[in-house]
Phi, psi and omega in degrees: 000128178254156172237132180236134175253143184231118179275111176235031177295140180070014178250136180251161182304138009259009184307308179300320175297319179296318181294316181302314181295327174293317182292319183296328175303327181272356186265165182262156177304136179094345175295155182240131174253126176250112181263124181263130182214154171243022179233118183303327184297331178298317181295316182297309185296321182289319180295316176304312177296314184299316182294321179297325185256013175061042174255124174297134183218147176219137178248128176231129179274112186272326179216163176304109181084018173224134185235156171237132185246113179265117181241121178265127172288122186292150174295137180290139183279000000 
């Protein structure tokens, strides 16, 4: 399992989601992508996308106004 971090601070939707989708294509099943953001809408849009596409996701507010979004690339069926 590999962990990749993606700095999306100061970027608004849909840019962080598009970057995450692109990065996840390059990753292996079981790998974790940590997306850093300072816009609450990013966590919401990534969660909605992840749930629709069956990606495990967790959003954590690490500081006031800054979030980490953990996205796991699902195991292939």
